[in-house]
N, C-alpha and C positions, 0 to 999 in steps of 0.2 A: 874611733872619735868621734867622725861625722856622725856616726848615729845619737851619741851623746851631745853633741851640739843641740839636735833637735829637741832632746830633753830639756836642754838648758832653756831653750826658749820657752817652752811647757812649763816647767817648773816654777820659772818668775813670772809667769802668766797670772790676772786675777779675773776669772770668768765672771760676767757681771751681767746682771740682765737688760742694763740700762747701756752697755757697753763694753768691752774687757779692757782691764786695766794692766799695768806689768809695774815690777818693782823697778824703782829708779833709781838705786843708788849711784852715786856718784853723775857723770853725765848723761845717763839711761834716761830715757823719756818714760814719762806716764802710759801712753799712749801707745800701745804696741805697735812697733813698725817693723817685723821679722818677715812679713809674708811672703817678700823677695826671697830672702834666704831660704826659706821653707819650702818654696815653689822649687830653687833649684836643687834642693838635697832631694825634693823627692823626683824628681825628674833622673835622676841620679840612680834613685832606687835606695835610697837611705832613710830610715825608720818611715818607712810608706803608712803605714797605718796612724802614727803621730801625726805626722806632716799632714796628711788628710781632715785628721780630728781639728789642728791646729788652722787649717785652711777653709774650712768648713763653719770655723767661728767668726774669722778676723777677715777673711777675703774672699766671700762664697762668689760674688758675680764678677771676679775679676775677668778682664778679656787680654790680659798680659798674654804675652805670644808663646810664654812656657807651659802655658796652661791647655797648648794644643798638643803637647806632645804627651801627656799621660791622661789616665783616665779620671775625669771628675764625678763621676757618676756615683760614685761609694762615698761621697764626703757624709753624705747625712748619715751612713752606718758607719762611718769610722768611730773605734771606740778610746778613749785613753786607758789605759792601764798602767801606768805609773803611779806612785805609792805616793802618798799624802804629805812626807816629809823628806826631804834630801839635805845632803851637806856637801860642797863644795871646799874642799879644806884648800887647795890651791889659791885658791883666789880669796878666799875666807866671807863666802857667802853660806847662807841657808835659808831653808824655808819649809815652816809647818803651817800647815792648814787640815781645818775639821774635815772637808772634802773636796770634790772635784764639783760638786752642783754650782750651779750660777748664787752668787752671793754670799755663800760660804765664808767663814772669817779664815784669813791668813795673815800670818806672821812672817817677815821678812830680818833675816839679820846680817849684819857686816862688819868684820874684822878681819881685814887683812892689810894688803899693800897700800902705801897712798904716793900718789907721784902722778902727776899730768890729769889725765880723765877721773883718776879714783882720787876722790876728796879726803879730808882730814878728820874722817868718822870710823877709827876702829871703837866695835862697841855700841854703834848706832842699830835702830831696828825701825822697822814701820809695820802698820796696822789696817789692814783693811776686814770691813765688815760690812755686813747689810750691802752689798754692792757699793761702799765709798770708802775712800781714803780716811784713816781716822788719824791716824799718827804717824807723821809725814815725813820724807827728806827734806833736803834743802831744795831740790831742781838744780836749775842750772840758767846760764841766759848767754846772749850771743858773746865768745872771747874777745872780742874787741871792747867790751864796756871793763870798766873798772870795777864794777863792782861784782866781775867773776871770780877775781881772785880776792877781793877786799871782803867778799861778805859770803856767797855759795860755797866757795872751796874751803873754807875756816873750820874751824871744830865746832864756832860757835852756832852753825847754821845746823846740827846735827844733834839727834838725842842721845847724848853722851854725858860724862861727868866732866867738869869743868875742875881747875885749881885755882883760888882766888882769881876766876874767871878768866884765866889762859888757858888756853888748849894745845894741838900741836905747833910748833912752829913753820914759820912760810916758808920756807926751804923746803920743808917736806914734799910739799903738792906744787911748788913753783920753780924750784931749781934741783935739787939733785936726788929728792925721793929720800923715802924713810928709810933709816938704818935700819931699823929692829920693826918688822910688820907685825901687824896682829895675828890672831889665829883663832879657828873656830874648831871644837873638837865634841866628842862623845853623844852622838846624835842618837836619842831613843825613842823611838815611836811605837807604843804598845798598849794595850789594858788601859786605855785611857789616860796614858801619861804620855808627855810629848816634854823631852829634856834638852836643852844643847848651851853650851857653855863658854863665851869669849875670854880670851887673855888679850887685854890692849894693853898691859902693862908698855912693850916697846914703843909704841908710838908717844906715848907719854911718859917715856921713860925719865924724863928732866924734871920731872914732879913726883911721878911715883915709882915705889918697887913692887907694888905689886895692885893690879888692876885688874879684877875678875868681874865677868857679868854672867849670870846665869839666868835663865830662861825654861821655869816650871809651868807646863801649861795642865792642870789638874781640875779636876771636878767643875767645869765651866769658868775659871780662873786663870788669869795668867799673872804668875808672880816671876816680878824682875828683884834679883838679888845681887846687889854688888857688894863686893870685898876690895878696898883698898886700903893701902899704906904709904902715904907720903914719906919723903926726905926729912920734912918738916912739918911745924903745925901750920894751917892753913883753912882757908874755909873750901868746903865742897859745894860746886853748884851743878845740881841734877836739871837737866834741861828739858823742856817739852815742848815739840813743835806739833801742832796739830792742824785740820783742816777742820771749819764752818767755825763753831764754838765751844767755848770754855768759861765754865764757871769756878772761879773758887773758893772755896771756904774752910777754914782749917786746914786741916790736913789732904782735903778731899776737894777733887776737880771735877766735876761733870760736864763730859763731852758730848758734844752732837753734831752731825754733820747728815744732813737729810734723815734718812731712816737709820741711819747708824748712830747708835749712843752706846757709852760706855761710861763706868765709874771709877775713876783712878785714886786709889788710897794711899798715900804713905804711911806705912804701919810705923816704920823705924828710920829716921828721928820721927818721933810722933806729932814735933811741932816745929817742921819746917818754915823759914821765910820764903814765903810766895809772893815774887815780882813779876811784875809784867814788862817784856821788853819788845822793840821791836826788829823786825828782820823784812826781808822781802820776800814777795812772793815769785815761786818758780815760772821761770820765762817771761817775768815780768817787773824787771829790775826797779823800775818806777813807780810800782805799787807797794804800800806797806802794808806788812801783814803784822800781828801779833803771836808772841811764842811766850810760856812761862821756865821763868827758872827757880826752882824751888832749894833754897841755901841751907846748909845747916847753921842752927843758931847760935854755935858756937864754934871757934878755933880748936882744932884738934889733928892730930898726927894720922890717927888711922879711922876710917868709918865705915861700919855698914849701912847699905840701903835696903829695906826691903818693902815693895811698890805692890800692891795688888791693883790687877785692873780688871773688873768686872764686867762683862760685856751683856748690852740687854738687848731684848727680841720685843717684837712686838703682840706675843704673844700674851694675853691679859692674864691665863691663866696658871703662866709660869711665875715660879717663884726664882729670884736669884738669890744665889747662895750667899751667906753669913763671913766675913772674913774678919779674924779680930787675931792682933799681936800675941804672940807667946814669947815670954822673955823668964829667962832662968837666969842662975849665977854664969854658968859656961855655956848658955845658948840661946839663940835670936829663932823667932819663928812663927808661923801661923796658922791658924786654927782654921779652917774650912767645914762650914756647916751648913750640908746640905738637907734635901726634904728625909731623906732615910739612910744619909752616912756622914760620917765625921772624918776629917783626914786633918792628921798632925803632920807640920814640916816644921823641920828644924835644921838652923844651921850650928854645928859644932864649932863653937868658937876656940877651943883647944886645938883645934886643926886648920888654924891659919895663918901656924909659920913661928907662933911663939913660943912651943916648946922644942926641948930636945932630948933625945934618949927615950923620952917617955910616949913616944909617938903622941898620938893624937888621941887615947883612950879618955873617954868620956860618961857620965850617967846622967842621962837627961830626964827628968820623971820616970824613974826606974826601967829605961831601955841603956846598958852595957853596950856602949859601941866605939869604934874608931871611925865611923863615917862622917865625912865633910859635910856632907848634904845626906837626910832622910828623913821619908814618908811613910806614916802608916796609917793606913784608912780601916774603917770600923763600920759595922749597923750604926746609926742615932741610936745613942741611948746604952749602947754596950761597952764595959769598963774597956780600957786601952789596956789589952793583953795579948798573947800570942795566940791563945785560944780564941779570941772574936778576931784578930786580924785578916782581911779580907784581900789585901794588896800591900805591896814594898816599894820602896822607892829607895836606892842609896847612890851616892856618890862616895868614891873613894872607901870603900867598905871594905874588911875580912870578916867583919863579926859583929852580929847584933843579937842581944841575949835578951830574957827577961827573965826573973824569978827562977834562975838555973835551968831555961827551956833556952834551946838554939832556933833563931829564924834562919840566922845565915852564917858559916864556918865558909873560908877561902883559904887556900894558899897563899892569892895575893889579891891585893884590893882589885876591887870591881866597882865598875858602875853599871846598875840593873835594876830592872824591874822584874818583879814575881807575884805570882798569887800561890799562896799554899793550898795544899788540899793534895788527896789522892790520885788525881792527874794533874802536876804542878806545870806552870807555865812561867818559863823565864826567857828573859832579853836584857843580855848583857854584852859590856865591851870590860877589858882589862885581864881575863883568864883564857886563855886559847881555848877556842871548840871547833864544833864540827861545821860552823860558817866563819869562821876568823879568815879564812883564805879570803873567802869571797867579799865581807868586809874591806880588808887591807887592800883589794885588787879594786875596789870599787868606791876608793873615796873615802871610806870610813864610815858608809851606811850602814846603821843597824836599823831596819824597817821591818813593820809589821807586815805580814804577807798580804801583798793584793789579792782580790777576789780571784781574778784570773785564774793565779798561781795557784791559789787554795785548791780551786777547782780542778786546776789540771794536777795536782799532787790526787786528789782524792780518787780521779778518774785511772790513773795509772795504778794506784792501788785495787781498783775494782775489778780492771779489765789487764792485769799482770800477766796473764796467761796465755794472751791475745800477741799475734803480732803489731808492732807498734806502727801506727798510722798517723802522722805528725798533722795532718788536714783534719782528721776527727777528732785528735787531742785538743787541737786549735778552736775547733768551731764546739768543742765541749765546753772549754775555757771560756768562751766570747771572745776570742783574739785574735791577733793573726801570727801567723807561726815566728816570724823575725823577732816579734818582742815576746814571743813564749822563750825563744831560744836566751835571748839575751836576759829574761825577768831569773830563767834557771839558775844561768851564771852568776848573775849579781845577788840572788836570794840564797842561794842553796851552795852555789861554789861548784858546781857541776853540771854536768849536760843532762839531756831529758833521758837519751839511751844510758848513761850514765846510772841516774839515780832509778830506771825502772830495771837493771840488772842488778841493783841494790836492793828492791823489794824482791824480786825473784829469789835471789841468794836466802835473802832472810826467809822466804816461805819454804823454801828447799832445806833450810836448816832445820826447821821447825817438823817438817814432814820425816826426813829421816830420823831424827832423835825420837819420834813417834810411831817408826817402822819395825818390822821385824828384820833380820839380818836375811831373809829369803826374799825379801822384796828388792826387787831392781832398780837401781838408783838410775839407769839409763831411762825406762819408763817414766818413772815419778818426772825426771826432769823434763823428758819432752812434755807431761802435761802440764807444768810450770811456764811453759813456752821458750825452754834453752833449744838451740838448734845446733849449736857448735860446743860438742862435750868437754873437749879438751881444754875450750879456754873457757868452759864450767868450772872446769876442775882446779884450774890453777886461781881464778877469783875466788872460789869458794874457801882454796887454803888461804889465800893472802888476808880475806879477811875474819875468817873463823881460828886460822893457826891451825887447822887439821887438814887433811882428807875426807870428802862424800863417805867413804870407806868405812872411815875410822869414827865418824858419827853414826854411822847406820849401825856398828856393833858395839856403839856406846864405849869406846876407849879414847883416850886423851893422852 
């Protein structure tokens, strides 16, 4: 647990060349203030690599007495080997970022409990880009100021959807706390796709029966997709709090804050009523700031929002992707067109709870599926079919077919990213697989492998017949031994020595199957690095369902 505290402070950090920032949900601060905690963790021996990396950035010249108790000289070479996305289901936080480089884009999501220091912000998000905050949270002020409860804690001060201008009740954050908290689910990060969704129904249960928000970060575009069902007809207000400047025209808002620029376009509904509202600046309740309200043009009981956020860069040679609305009889979506590829994203309207007994079966532009959300990528100019698909993304899907061919068939509904081909690559939730236990154990995370873990795994395969040397393995991976051990448990659900044993067992199985009955099992096992034959035989039988001698003789 203490190791994960250090991870949390780093996962909520935004490295910036002009000074690091932090995700500031609730009463948190935009300026990182965890150096003392990280020093204490370092002194106690928890996450030494990560704490040194953090302190090297945020507190390199400290004269704190704690700094005398451990060696600081290695801070400059300390590495951050954490994945680029993480989810904390218990508190309802998630972060997704491009990389750990300075000024790389970071998206923070919040949908959890509301009470005391946790504001009425279920389903809210912030965005940092090019070293600056661009979409922001309310911040805070002194607790003695009436504005703290009258504005900063209120739903109106966050990037959420209101109903007829109303959010969570005052009691949620001032008195008893929310009865039904929000949740975050199904984080995926891999193959150029990042995804997470929030269920913010509970905190808004006095107005909404369904209040789901999805973030799909794909091909340089952040799609924010809301699916909301109210108890009665009314107006839905999509709030946008920003830093810097915002210029609104039709359904598009151009955002800028220093070097950070982005274009936000509401694809659906395509004709929102945009109004400018007045709020309060973070930590400055006497200073007024503007924010935007994008409202539905007519009252309704159910509403879908599809908003595309396209980040701009300072590279004049780079072209931004084009995003347009896709609208079918029973589906809504977006087409993202880049220089060399096209991605079609769909929200299946038959999967929003309106049907019983017929499941969510739908045919969307020739694709037969029961997926709640799906996206298919293909080369630019190529027809949309299975032969040309280079990547799929699905949410709540058990099948995906086209023209009698199957792209996916599953015994249970899954949320997945996968790339077809001879060596198919898959990242999924919803169906038990080899990494399920590790995902369950570490808070629902399904993360793409970090470079150090990939290098470590490759090293084990290449040197499987050699004695295990953790220091040598850590050096080859480019990280610390402790970070490597935790990484193996988190990503693979196993220890380093257990993975090495499984690699050796796989090699032994291949060797025995190709050997003659006269060959010595003992000699082959020793060549492959085994030193304890009885343990090897027991593990072999547990893995392959037969003894090594049976494999050697070709018996089943």
